[in-house]
C-alpha positions in Angstrom: -98.5 -44.2 49.2 -98.8 -43.9 45.4 -99.3 -40.7 43.6 -102.8 -41.8 42.8 -103.6 -42.5 46.4 -102.2 -39.1 47.4 -104.2 -37.4 44.7 -107.4 -39.0 45.9 -106.7 -38.4 49.6 -105.4 -34.8 49.2 -107.6 -33.5 46.5 -110.4 -35.7 44.9 -111.9 -36.8 48.2 -112.0 -33.3 49.6 -113.4 -31.8 46.3 -116.2 -34.4 46.3 -116.9 -33.6 50.0 -116.9 -29.8 49.4 -119.1 -30.2 46.4 -122.0 -30.9 48.7 -121.6 -27.5 50.5 -123.3 -24.7 48.6 -120.9 -22.2 50.3 -117.7 -23.9 49.1 -117.7 -22.5 45.5 -114.6 -20.3 45.9 -112.7 -23.1 47.6 -113.7 -25.6 44.9 -112.6 -23.3 42.2 -109.4 -22.3 43.8 -108.3 -25.9 44.3 -109.5 -27.0 40.9 -107.5 -24.5 38.9 -104.0 -25.6 39.9 -105.0 -29.2 39.3 -106.3 -28.3 35.9 -103.2 -26.2 35.2 -100.9 -29.2 36.1 -102.9 -31.5 33.9 -103.1 -29.1 30.9 -99.3 -28.4 31.1 -98.6 -32.1 30.8 -101.3 -32.8 28.3 -100.4 -29.9 25.9 -96.7 -29.7 26.8 -97.2 -26.0 26.9 -97.2 -23.1 29.4 -100.4 -21.4 30.6 -101.9 -18.9 28.2 -99.9 -20.1 25.3 -101.9 -21.0 22.1 -101.4 -24.8 22.7 -102.5 -24.5 26.4 -105.6 -22.5 25.5 -106.5 -25.1 22.8 -106.2 -27.8 25.5 -108.4 -25.8 27.8 -111.0 -25.2 25.0 -111.0 -29.0 24.3 -111.8 -29.7 27.9 -114.3 -26.9 28.1 -115.8 -26.5 24.6 -118.5 -24.3 26.1 -115.9 -21.5 26.2 -116.5 -21.3 22.4 -113.3 -19.6 21.3 -109.6 -19.1 22.0 -110.3 -15.5 23.0 -113.0 -16.4 25.5 -110.8 -19.3 26.8 -107.9 -16.9 27.3 -110.0 -14.4 29.1 -111.6 -17.1 31.2 -108.1 -18.4 32.3 -106.8 -15.0 33.1 -109.8 -13.8 35.0 -110.6 -16.9 37.0 -107.2 -18.5 37.5 -105.2 -15.4 38.1 -107.9 -13.3 39.6 -108.9 -15.9 42.2 -105.5 -17.4 43.0 -103.6 -14.1 43.1 -106.3 -11.6 44.3 -109.1 -13.8 45.7 -111.5 -12.0 43.3 -112.5 -11.7 39.7 -114.1 -9.2 37.4 -117.8 -9.1 38.5 -118.7 -7.3 35.3 -117.6 -10.1 33.1 -117.4 -13.3 35.2 -119.0 -14.9 38.2 -119.8 -18.1 40.1 -123.2 -19.7 40.1 -124.7 -23.0 41.2 -127.7 -22.3 39.0 -126.0 -23.1 35.6 -126.5 -26.7 34.3 -123.1 -26.4 32.6 -119.6 -26.2 34.1 -119.0 -23.0 32.2 -121.6 -20.8 30.5 -120.9 -17.9 28.1 -123.9 -15.6 27.8 -124.8 -13.6 24.7 -123.5 -10.4 26.5 -120.1 -12.0 27.0 -120.4 -12.7 30.7 -118.9 -16.0 31.7 -120.4 -18.0 34.5 -118.7 -20.9 36.2 -120.5 -23.5 38.2 -117.9 -24.4 40.7 -119.3 -27.9 41.5 -119.6 -28.9 37.9 -116.2 -27.4 37.0 -114.4 -29.2 39.9 -116.1 -32.5 39.0 -115.0 -32.2 35.4 -111.4 -31.4 36.4 -111.3 -34.4 38.8 -113.0 -36.7 36.2 -110.5 -35.7 33.5 -107.6 -36.4 35.8 -109.2 -39.7 37.0 -109.5 -40.8 33.3 -105.9 -39.8 32.4 -103.9 -39.9 35.6 -100.7 -40.8 33.8 -100.7 -37.4 32.1 -101.4 -35.6 35.4 -98.6 -37.5 37.0 -95.9 -36.7 34.4 -93.4 -34.0 34.8 -92.4 -32.6 38.1 -92.8 -35.4 40.7 -95.7 -35.1 43.2 -94.7 -34.4 46.8 -94.3 -37.3 49.1 -95.7 -37.3 52.6 -93.6 -38.0 55.7 -95.3 -39.0 58.9 -93.5 -38.3 62.1 -94.6 -39.1 65.6 -94.2 -36.2 67.9 -93.9 -36.5 71.7 -96.3 -34.4 73.8 -95.4 -30.7 73.9 -95.5 -28.4 76.9 -99.2 -28.7 77.2 -99.1 -32.5 77.2 -101.2 -33.0 74.1 -99.8 -35.8 71.9 -99.7 -35.2 68.2 -98.2 -36.2 65.0 -96.9 -34.2 62.0 -97.9 -35.1 58.5 -96.4 -33.1 55.8 -94.4 -32.8 52.6 -91.4 -31.3 54.3 -89.5 -31.5 57.4 -91.1 -31.9 60.8 -91.3 -29.0 63.3 -87.9 -28.1 64.6 -86.8 -28.9 68.0 -87.3 -26.0 70.4 -90.9 -25.5 69.4 -92.0 -27.4 72.4 -92.4 -30.7 70.7 -89.9 -33.5 70.3 -89.7 -35.8 67.3 -89.9 -39.5 68.3 
């Protein structure tokens, strides 16, 4: 499969499906940030939180309004959610009520609409897939048929690495 087909099957199709579920906001956000990070790294040729990277983030999400807000947004959402599965409730939050992907309120609180945010990330990558694809190669998928295990249920292994090792009850065919 091509990188584009893999991106669609592994990410875009699932993001579009999850976007219909009002309870999937955290998952949408947690999947969208690494995709956005890969895209912005390639687009800006810079590492996260560097001035060039933050400028690229601000260009994609101008509603962040300033470098300082964009920097805070990246740190709290990306690092908070992906490393701690949480974020500062005093300054940031998720909402499906905002008509914008990101909304900065007068009091400084930043709201993220996970559906609109994920849709913008996917649409950006869709429009400029060549940039997303540059750099470190995307994983390839290997499909292995696996003979029935000890319980007799046939299965297959699809993954980016090696199949299950012999001795786990399944035999690679």
